[in-house]
N, C-alpha and C positions, 0 to 999 in steps of 0.2 A: 710298775709291777706286771709279770705276766702271770695270767690268771687263767686256769682251766676251770670250766662250770660244767657238771654232771647232772642231766636233767631227765627225768624219765618220761616220755609222751604220754599222753592219752588217745591217741588216734582221732577218733573223730569227735570225740568231748571236750568242750570246752573244760580247763583246770586252772586253778587259781594258783596254786605253786608254779606251775609253767608261764603263768602271767607274771609272777613275782620274778622268775630267774629271767625271764626274756628281759624284763625293763632293768634289771639289774645289770646285764651282761650289756645292754645297750648304752646307758649312763655310765659305766666305767669304759667304755671305747669313747665316748665322747668327753669324758674327763681324760684323753691323753693314754690309756693304759691298754696293754694288750690282753684281751679278753676270749676265751674259744669257748662256744658254746658246743657240748656234747650230747646230742640227744640217745637216750635209751629205750629199748622196748619196741617204742613205735614212733612216727611222726608227731611233732607237736600242733595241736590246731589253737590258732592264736587271733585275735582280731589287731594285731599289730605286726611291723615286719618283723619274721622271723628271723634272729641272728645263728639260727644253728642251719640254716638252709644250706649252705655248703658243706657240711660236714655228714660223714657217714653214719649211720645209726649202730650202734654197737649193743650188745645183749637184746639181738633182733627177738622181739615176742615170741616168733613162731619157733627159733633156734632154741628159746629159754626153755619154753612149754615141751616140746620133743627130748631134749635131753633129760628133762626131768622124769617123763615117762617111759624113755626107751634108752636103756642102756648101750644098745647096738646104736641108737642115732648120733651119742656122743664120739663113734669113729667115723663120723660121716663127711664123706671129702671136702674140700672147701670149696669147690663149684657149688655145691649143694646149699652149703652153708650162706655164701656169698648171695645166690638166688632168694632164698629165705629172707636174708637181711637186708634187700635192694628197698628204695621209698615205693615204688608201685606196688610191689608183692604185699609189702605189709601195708600200705594205703588200703588194698584191695580187701585183705584178711581182717583189719580194724573195722571197716563199712559190714564185714558180714555177720562178727561176732556181737554177742550182745556184750552189755557190763559185765565185768567178772565180779564175783563175789568174794569176800573174805573168807566163806565158810569153804568154798572149793580151793583156797590156795594153803592151806597149811603145810603142806610139805613142800610146795614150791617155795614160799615163805621164809624157812628155816634154812634151805638147802643155800639159797641168796646170801642169806647172814654169815653162811657158815666160809663165804669166798673162797678162797683158793681150796678149801676140803668139802666144798660143795659139788654139786654135778654139774655146775656152769663155769669151773675153772677154766676151760677152754677159751670161752668167750673175754673171762678176765687176762689171760695171757695176751689175747688179741689186742683189746685196750691197751696195756701197758707197751705192747711193741709198738703200736700205732703211736701213742704219745711219745715215746722215745726218740722216733724218726721222723713224725711228721711237723714238729716245730722245736724253738729252742725250749730249753730248760724249764719247767714254767716254776714260778716263786712259790704258787698256791694252789691246790687243787680243793674244790668245793663240789662236795655232794650235797645234792639237792634236799635230800632226806635222810633219816636215820635207819630207814630199811635198806641204805646201801652201804653199812659200815662195813660189810664184810670185805670190799675192796679196799678198805685202808692201809689195812699190813702190808699188801703187798706193794700196793702205789707207795708208800713211804719207804719201803725196803727197796724197792727196784729203781723209781725215780729220786731218792734222795730228797724228799721235799714234804713237808705239812700237810696235813689232810685237814678241812675244817669241814664242818657237817651241819646243816641247818635243821632245827626241828619245827616240823609243820603239819602237826595232827597226825601223828602213826599213833598214837595212844588208841583212837578210835578202830583203826583199822585192827589193830593186834588185839585188841579186846574182842573183835567180832570173830577171830579164829577159831577152829573147833577147840572143845576143851582139850584133848590130847597133844595139839600142836603149842596152843596159847602160852602156857607156862613155859615150854622149853625156848619158845622163841624169845621172850622178855628175858630168860636166863642168858642166851645166847648173845643178844644185843647189848645187855649189861655188860657183859666180857668183851664183847668187842669194840664197846665206849672207849676202853683203855689206847686203843690204836687212834683215838682222834686228837690231834692237838688242841679243839677249841670247838665249841658248839655255839650256835646261834639261834635263838628264840625269837620270834616273833612280837612277842608280849611279857612280862613280868608273870603276867598267868601261867603261860605254859613253861616257861622257865623254871617256875618251882616246880609245877607238878611233874614236869618229864627228870628235874633233879631228883626228885623223890622216887620216882618209879625206877630209875638207874643207877640210884646209891650214888649219885655225881657232888662233887663239891660245888658251893655255888661259884665259886672261882671259875670254873670250868665251863661254866654256860653264862654267853653275853648275851643282852637284849639288844636287838636290832629290828624297831618298827619296819615294817613293810612299808613301801612307796608304790607310787604310779607314776606311769607315763601323763604327764599334765597338757600334752598337745590337744588341741581341739577344746578345753575347758576354758572356761572364761577366767580372765584374772580378777579376782573378788575387790569391789570398792573399800577402801577402810575406813568410809562414813556410811552409817546406816542411811542415810537420808538419799544416798543415790545409789542403795542397793535396789535392785529392779526386784519388782514380785509380780505376781501373777495378778491381774487384773480381777477383781471381786466379782464380775461377771461370768468369769470362767469357772466351769465344774472343776469343783476340786478333785484331785486324781490322789489315791492311796496307790504305794509302787511298792514291789518289789523284784530283785533280780539277782539271783541265784541259780544253782542249781535246782530244777523244777522237781523237789523229793519232800518226804515226808522228814527226813532228817534235819532239813533246813528250816523245817517249821511250817511251808506253805499251809498246810490244811489249817494251822491255826491262825494265821493271816485271812484266810476265808471264812474262818468261823466269826472272827471280829468285823469283817465286811459285812457279813449277815448282821449280825446284831448291829451295827451302826446305821445300816439302812432300816431297820426295823424300827431303832429308835427315831428316825425321821428327822433329829438335830440338823443334821447335816444335809443339807438339802442337794440331791443330783450327784453324790458322791459315786465316784466310779475307784474301779481296780483294775492296773495295768500290772500284768505278770511277763518276766521277762528273764532270760537267763537259759543256761544248757538244758537242753531234754531229748534224752535219749531213748532209746528201743523199750529200756527198761522203767524209763521214766512214764511212760505213756500212760499205761491203764492206771495210776496213780492219779495222771492229769485228767483222765478221763473219768475217774470217779469225783473229782472235784467240778468239773463241767455237769454232771449229773447234780451233784448237791444242789448247785446255785442255779439249775433251771428248775428243781423243783421247789425252790424260794421265788422262781420268776426275777430272777436277778442274771440271768447269764448276757443278757443284752447289754450290760452295763459293764461286763468285766473283756478284758482285753488278754490273749495270750500271744507273746512273741519270742518265740524260742528261737537260738540258733543266730541271734542279730551279730551283725559284723560291726567293727566300731565307731562307723559314723553314724549307724541306725542306734546303735546302745548310747552314744552321746545325746543325740536327737528323744531317745524314749527318757531318759532321765531328768531334760531339762522339761517334760510334762507333768512334773509329779510335784505335787503338794506336800506330800510326807512320805517317807521312805521305812519299812521294815522288812527285815529277815530273822523272825521270831525263833531262830535255831535252839535247841533244847539240849544237844550234844556239847560237849567242850570245846569249845569253838576257840582255834589256838590264836586266831585273828581277826579274820571278814575282811576280807578287801573289798567287798562290795560295797560295804559301810563308808569307806575313805573314796569310793567313786561318786557315790550318793552325795557326799558332803563336798566333794570338788564342784559338783553342777549346782552347790546352794541349797539342797534339798534336806531340811532336819530328819533328823532318824528317832526311831521310837522303837528300843530294845529291851530284850527281857534282861533282868540283873542277873546276870550269870557268866561263866568263863570269861572270855576276854574285853566283854562288849562295855562292862563298867569303866576300864581303863582306857578304853577308845573314847567314851562319851566324855569321860572327865579330861582326856588330855586335849581335846579340840572342843568342847562346851558347844558341839552339833548337834546335840539332840536331848533325850531325856529316856529314863529307864522304866520299868515297870515288872512286876511280879511276873516271872515265870511261870510257864505253863496253864497261864488263864487267859482265855482268849478275851473274856468280858474286862480284866485289867488291863490288855493288851487293847480294845475298844475303849476305854476311858481315856486312855493317855493319847490314842491318836485323836479322838474327841477333843482333849484339851487342847492341842495344838489347831486343829482346823480352825476351833472357834476362836483363835486368838492371833490376828494375822501378823501384829505386831511382835509377838512373841517367836511367831516362826518366821518371820524375817530376820529377827536379831541371830535367832540359831542358826539358821542358814547361813547369815554371813561370816558367823564366828566357826562354822564348821570349816568352810571354804578357805577363810583364813590361814588357819590352822592346818590345812591340809598343803597349802601352797609354801607354808611356810618350812614344815617339820615332816611331812609325809609325802614328799616327790621322790622319786625314783635317784634323784640325782643326791638329796640327802639320805637316801637309803645308803647309795655306793661311796658315798664319804665316810659314813660310821661305818662300814665293812672294810674300806680301805686303812681305816686306822687300824681296826683289830687286825687285818692281814700283816699289817708293816709290825705291829707288835709279836704277832708268832712267830712272823718270818727270822726279826733278829733274836730271838730268843732260842729259835731253833739254830742259826747261826751260831748264837754263843754255848751252847750245850755242844754241837760238833766239833767246837774248836776245842774244848775240854776235854772231849772224848781222844780228839787226836793228841792233846798234850800229855793226856796219860799215858797214849802208847808210844812216845816218842820219850827213849831214854834219855836224850840230850835236854828235855826242857825239864826233868828233874834235878 
């Protein structure tokens, strides 16, 4: 098949959705399919080979913003727009800018959801023209998230191709918009959802949530669990006696690897760590914190450092921001137990699959998609959400039981290698793509037949 994947870049920030899309395109290519990854807004920052590296960036973040704010700029000459869409300029702008906040993006979000009726219609024209000239006719176009549904109507009409959309945590962003834009954005998204041939949700939890919020029939939302590139991870043994565990003489390490922010529950984990050290039953416990940390996150991380310092525990905590892939894998291998106790409605949690692939058992709050992933892998345990003491109890339970910890780590790794690889994700997506493509072809044939008098 010939597949086009449209993915917004996050500039200097690591982005789980970018990782997922990049792994999918790489796996599709390895399976022998044509897959083109088109970046939007800003360049992608990845710890793997960038599958979009040779592709122009459309909907340049600078152009999109200026068109929203200035009617005059909507008539800007092509040379100026091309300058603002160049990778070096976007890299520079992304490095200078602080992280955007949903509270500041209500009008821009609504405009993008309106597609050809929005202020960025010129960008949509340019994307369609490039797709129609740059390569052979695609069989499927995939939108990375539902905030891009405004593209679908014209893509389907101009290119005569079905458009599929992944659902990847849009509810949290939309619910954070200012009240005067929030309801209108949800309503516009619901209306534009009719232009999508099929939706892909990364979990049953999120499939139901978005089906309810967008009034979608269940038949239009398909669940395909996210997968990861497993290169660099050790293939797990199928026998427990051969499963390597950390020597008991090594200090136990509690780990976290996600964006260093309050939304992901890092402060909850720090409080659980403090409680564990105060209890004194897990000797010499360390805390290692890794993941994305941008300028907007640094004050929060600084407050956690102050909290740990007041407890005389800062020397036992390591912060490892913005690691490359090799460093991330080494980070995960050093862990004894892993937890990212996010309290918002996490649609999946790619970080859990990465930790399990490294043979590390997880402890997660019993909320959102976490129970689904833990039950599907047997790679961890669940605890009450929003309670650092309950989190500490669950972590202590695992750290006090090396045999159970090893069994969970082994089970999780086996499950990831069998069911949560990028190849597994790609094969499930391809099955859906083929179904949608066949249904679209059949529908088009019926329409042509109805237009042909000789067929009656």
